[in-house]
Each structure stands twice: as structure tokens, then as C-alpha cells.
N, C-alpha and C positions, 0 to 999 in steps of 0.2 A: 504492500501500500506504499502511497505518496506521501503519507506522515508519519511513515516509521523511519526516524533518525535516531534513534537512542542506543543504537548498537556502537557507538561512539560518540565519547563526550569530548566537547566542543569545548561548551563555556557552561558556568554554575554561576546562578545568582542567589546569594543568600540574603533574606531578607529579616532584621531581628528590630525587635523593641517590644513595647510591653503594651498588654491588652487591659484595658481599665473596664469593669462593669458600671454602668451607667445608671441600672437598677438593680433590683435583689437578683442573684445568680443561681441557680438552681440545676446542676446538673447530676442526678441521682444513678442510683445503681436498681432499683427497684424496691420493693418491699421488704423491712425487713422481719425477719423471723428470730431474730437476736437479741436476749435479754439485758446486753451491755450495751445497747445501742440506746443514745438519747431518745430517738426518734423513729417513728413508723417509717421515715421516707430520707434516709440517710443518705449525704451527698459523697459523691467519689473521693478519697483522699490517697495521697500516697505520703509515708512518713509523717501522717495528722496534719499533711497541708492536703487545702482542696486543688482539684486538678482538671482540666477541662481538657479531654483526650484529642491529639491529633485527629482521629476519626469524628470526633461530633463536628471541629472546626470543619475538615474537607468535605464532609457529608453537607453542610450549611453555605460553604463556599460554592461546590458544586451547582447546588440549587440555586444561587443568586447568577452565577454564569450561564444557567440553562435557561432563567426567565430574560436573561442580559440578548443570550443568544435570539433567542425567539421575537424581543422586540427589534431587531435588524431590519426584520422584514426583507432580507435577501434569500431567495432562493439555494444558494450556494452554503450558505452556512445553515445548518441544521441543528436539530438534537433527535438523535437517534434513540429508540424504544429501546430501554434498561431491560427488557423482558425477551430481549431477541437472542440469538444463540450467537452472534456477530455483528460487529458494528459493520454496516455496509458502507457508512459515509466517506470514509477517508479512501476513495476510489482512485485507481489507476490513471484514470484522464482528468481528475482533477476536478469535476464537476461539483462534487459535495464534500462538504467537511463539517463534521460535528466537533465544535469548538471544545465543549465539556469533556469530551473522550481526549480530544488531543490532550487537556491539559490533565486531566485527572485519571485516565485510562480507561480500559474496558477488559473484558474477560482476554482477548486477544491484542492488546494495546497496552503497553506499560505506561503507568503516570510518569509524567514530568514534573509533579509538583509532591513535595515531600514536605510534612507539619509535623511537629513534635507535640508532645504534649505539653501541655502549658502548667506550669506549676506555680501557685499563689507564694507571692514573694511578701505580701502585708496584706492583711486581711481580717475580718469578724465575722463568726457566725453566728447566725439569732435562727430562732425556732419561731415556728407559727401554729397556732393549732387552726383545723379548717373543720367544716362541716359541710356533708353531701346534701346537696340539693336534688328534690324531688323534681323531675322535669316534669311532671306532669301538671301537678298542683304549685311550683314555682317555690316554695318552703322549704325549710330544712328538716331532714329525716331524723327523728328520735335516734338515739344510741350509737350515730353513725360521724363520731368525730373523730378526727387522726391527726398527727401532728407531722410538721414536715420540716425540716431546717435548710438554710440559705444563706449564701455567702453575701453582705451587707453591700451594698454599693460603695463604690472608689476604693474597691480593691485592686492590686495590679499583680498581673499573672505576666509570668516570661512567655514570648513569642518568638520562634525562630522556624522559619519556611525556604527551602531552599528548591530552587527550578531549575530544571536541566535544559540546558540546549534552546532557551530561548533569551534571548537579550530585551529587557523591560527600560535598561536604560538608553542603549543609541538607537534601537530599533533593530527591525528584520527587514531583509530585503525579499524575502519569498511573501507571497500575499496574505496566505494562512497562516503564516506565521506572525505574521503583522496583525493578523485580526485577531489571533488567540493572545498576543502580549498587549491588545488593545483591550481584550475583553477582561484578561490579569488587574491590568493598571485601573479599568474602570471598577473591578471587586475592590482594590487595594485604595481606589478613590474614595469609595462610599465608606468602608471599612474604619478608615481615619476621621474622616467629617461627619457622617451622617452614624456610624455603626450599626453592627447586624446583630439579629436576634437570635440567639444559641439556648439549648438545654431546654426545660420543661416549663410550662406555665405561660409561655411566650404571650396569647394572647391575652392574657390580664399585665403585662407590662414587664413582667420578668425577663431577663436574660439580654439585654440590650447591652454588648460590649464595642469597646472603640480601641482601636489601635492609636498607641501614643511613641512618641520617640523613635521613631523607626528609622535605620539606615538600611540602605540598599547596597550590597558588594558585589562585583563582578569580579568571578576568576575563568581567564581564558588558557585554552590547551596550547603548548602542553604543560604548562606549569599550572596545575590545579592547587596550587597551595599558596602561594603568595598572592595576595590580593591585587586587582590589576587597575581598579578605580568605587571607590568608595562615595556615596553621596546621600544624602538627608532623603526620607521618602518624598516629603513633601517638593524638592525638586524634582524628583523624575515624572513625577503625576502633574 
């Protein structure tokens, strides 16, 4: 396929910064059956620190890029059906390209975006008692109380993302690569200025996170260790 170029690494872009939750944040791991947990619905932690799994961020980012691609209104750039056995959009004739698959991969196409788990650097955890609402009568259901915990607003999490063979600093000559780079830059621009919702209870305002103090570093082959160029993300966008 024409968009398969990861058989060799020509450049790596590293994006580092801090994620700050503008609203309460809750990334849980399901209902707890443990008596040692303080709540019925604990959040994911590592070494007693809340984390945002890379898979959570990648899923939210892909969903955003899918919506962006559909909004382009161009027949050449599409979003493939994830239920298909293979991505049929990155064709040999170059007539169709699935930007989400180019960036985040598919069953037969490697991802060029890698996102590490974001670990809380400073945080405060609170608990809230909730009640189940009867969907028919619109009132509370007696005896259906539960507790959940969440990270208070203005906590900071580490953020590191690697992008292979896609230069978002200097741009790309090939059209499909340029469109993919623009989609990624649009995602980062929105993540920096407005924020993206992640985790649970998004519909009631939880989980709005924003990227701050970010830098973009370019590494080029054959030396993929020494930084070639570093810029603040705002300059790149």
C-alpha cells in the first residue's frame, strides 16, 4: 500500500508537555469488589498516583481525528470502517487515504503515533456520593447510592507522544503525508487551546484536559538520538 513507509525510520518527532485537567477527571477501572478500596468505583493508579493510560488518550485522539477527517468533505480522505477485516483506503493507486489509520494504525497497518501513560505529578483526590436516577420517573431510586472518586481540577500529568516518519515542524512534500500532518496539528492545536474530554462522565463536564508547556523535538536519520530541532508547540501550530 502507498501509505506503508514504516519499514525504515527516517524521522521521529517527540512531543512533551503537561496535561492539566480543567474539570474533575475520572479514569476508572470498573466497579471494585475490594473491601480496602475507599470507593465503589476507584480510579486507575500506579504507585498510588493517578494515571491516564496511553490507550485512553489514543482512543480519544483517534476519535477526534476521525471527526476532523469527515469534516474535510474530500472524497480522497476518508475514515474506514473499523469492523472491516482490512483497511482498504490506503490503495496502490493513491485515490483513497484513511488519515486515522495512517496516524493510529489498523489491523494490517502499523501506528506511527505512540503515547505513553500520563502519570500525575501533583494532584488531589476527592470522593462524591451519587444516586441512581430512575429513567421512567426521573427521580432517585431508593437504596441505590454509590461512591466514586475523581482527580480534582488543576492537577498536572506528564505527557509524551512520539510520531514516526511524519514531520509536523517543517511539513511534508507528499500530499497524503501533508494532510495527515495537518490533522495531527489540528488535534494538538485543539488540545492546547480548548482541551479534549477523556475518561468517564464526560457528558456532565468531567474529563476536560488541556496540554500546556509543550515542546516539539525533531530527530532525523541516521542520527535518531541527537535532537535536530526543538521548538515550542505554539510555534509549530
